[in-house]
N, C-alpha and C positions, 0 to 999 in steps of 0.2 A: 855450184850455184845455190842461191837461197831457195827455200821451198816455194813452189808456185801454187796457183789456185788449186783447191781440192774440191772434190764432190763428196758429200756426206749423206749418210742415211739417217736413221732416227738417233736421237740422243742415247737411247738404250743400247742400240747396236754399236754406236761409237764407244760407249762406256765399256762394253765387252771387249772391243778391239784394244782399247787402251789397257785394260786389265791383262789381256794376253801379251801385250807389248812389255808390261812390267814383269811378267813371268819370264820373258826372254832376256830381260836386261841383265839378270844375275849371271848368265852364261856368256855374255858378249865379251869378246876380246877387245873390241873398240866400241864403247857404248855411246860415243858422241853422236853419230848419225841417228841412232834410235832416240836419244834424248831430245835432239832437235825436232824429230817427228812428233813426239809427245807434246812438246811445247807448242808446236804449230797447231796441233789439233785443239789444244786448250785456248790458244789465241783466237781461233776461228769459232770455237764453241765454248764461250765463257761459262755456261752452266756446269761444265765438266771440271772446272778448276778445283772446286771443293772436293769432288770425287777423287781426283788424283792425289790431293793432299792427304785425304783420309786413307787412301790405299797405301801411300808411302809411310804414313805413321804406323800403319799395321805391319808393313814389311820390315820396318826398322825397330819394332818392339820385340824384345827377346828373340833375336835371330839365332838360328842354330850355330852359326859360326861368326860371332861378333868380330868385326874388324878385318875379316877376310875380303879379298877383292870383290866377290859377288855381293856381299853386304854393303861394301863401300860404293858400289854402283848405285844403289838406292839412295845413299846419302848424297852422291853427286847429282842425281836428278833432283832431289829435294833442294839442294843448293841452287841449282838453275831455276827451279820453280820460284824460290824465294826472291830471286833477283829479277823476276819477270812479272809475277802476279801476286796480289794480296788475296788471301782467302777471306771468306765472310767472317764477321766478328766471332761467332761461336767456334768456328773451326780454328781461327787464329788463337783463341784462348787455349783450346785443346792442344794445338801445336806447340805453343810456348810451354805448356806443362810438360809435354813430351820431351822437348829439348832440355828443359831444366831438370826436372825430377827423374825422368826415366833414362836420360843419357848422360848429361854432364855430372850429375850427382852419383850415378851408378858406375860410370866408366871414366873417371877423371884422368886427364892426360892422354886419353886414347885418341885415335884418329876420329872416331865417331864424335867425341866431345869437341874436337877442334872444328869439325863440320857444324855441329850444333851451335857453337859460339858464333861462327861465321854467319850461319843462317839467321840467328836471332838478331844480329847486328843489321843484316841486309833487310830484314822485315821492317825495321824502323826507318828505312830510306826508300823502299820500293814504291813506285807509283806506276801508272799504266804505261806499258810499252807499245810503241807503234809496230815494232817488228820483234820476232823471236830472236834470241841471241844468235850471232853468227857461229859457224863452226869453231873459229878461233876463240871467240868469247867463251863458248862452252868448254873448250879445252882448258883455258886458264882458270875458269871457275871450278872445274873438277880438281884443280891444284890449289885452290883458294889464293890465287894470285891476281895481279892487275894486268891489264893490257897495256901495250905501248902504242901510242898514236903519234904519227908523224905529221907535223903541221909545217907547211911551207910559208915562210914569212917574206914579204917584199923587202929587198935590200939586205937580207940576212940568210944565213944557212938554214936548212930545215931543222926544226926543233922536235925532239922526241919528248912526249909527255905521257906519264903513267896515268891511266884512267881506270875507273871501276865501271860497273854497270849503271851507276847512279850519277856519274859526272856529267854536268851540263856544259853546253857551249860557252856560256858566260863564265863559268869557273875556269875553263881552259884559257879563254881570252884574257882573264885577269892574271893568270899565272904567266902567260907569255909577255904581257905588258910589263910585268915586274921583272922578268928575266932580261928583257931587252932595254931596261932602264928608261921606260917611257911613262912611268907612273905620274910624272908632273906634266905630261903633254895635255894640251886642251882638246886634242882630237878624240873622237870616239873610235873604238876598235871592235871588230866583230870577226867571226870565222865565216869563211865562204866555202861552199861545196861546189867543186868543179868537175864536170864530166866532159865528154867529147861534144855534147850537144848544148850544154848550158852552164852558166855559173850563177849561183844564187846564195844570198846570205843564209846562214844557219840561225834559226831562232834562238834567242838567249836561253830559253828554258828547254831546248831540245837536248835529248840525251845523245852524247857522242856515240854510244854503243849502237843506237838505232841507225845513225848515219853510216857507221862502218858496216852494219849488216846490209844496208842497201848497196854498198859498193861490192860486197861479196857476191 
């Protein structure tokens, strides 16, 4: 299930807890749940976003074992952060320097450089998220892949659509209209979210990743 409401103490105490979580991340066999927990805290306590970005820059600077699984766990969390939150402008500038000069230039063609490139591109698209990424989204982000979203269309079979953390409902609707040969239709098309209790249209600018998280 998706993370539920949490109770928090002071920002200072929560920052210490997050730092301890980062220390545990390196040794995790499955880092996905811990990553989701860190993201949830940052969503609930926005002042900690910059703190986590700075900590991750520190952890990925001159690591003792570059490219080893423990090191890549930090890059995976940094990837998920970049698809969920934007840091403040000063931290963003420092982060871009870290990605370009300290990583891609120093470790070309490495896994770290591939994550750095993915993160840099994501930062150009990210805007506020309503929900933290689902466990499935985190898993595909750690692999730098896209998710597959299934949309059920009236009068047609279900359609599978590849989406990223930044794909909107309007973009998916346009793709499906094109696939179904309805581009010349005078009708308007939208996506609908259906549960056992209700059915409602999905706003055109809504991120499909947020909708999928709510279903998780």
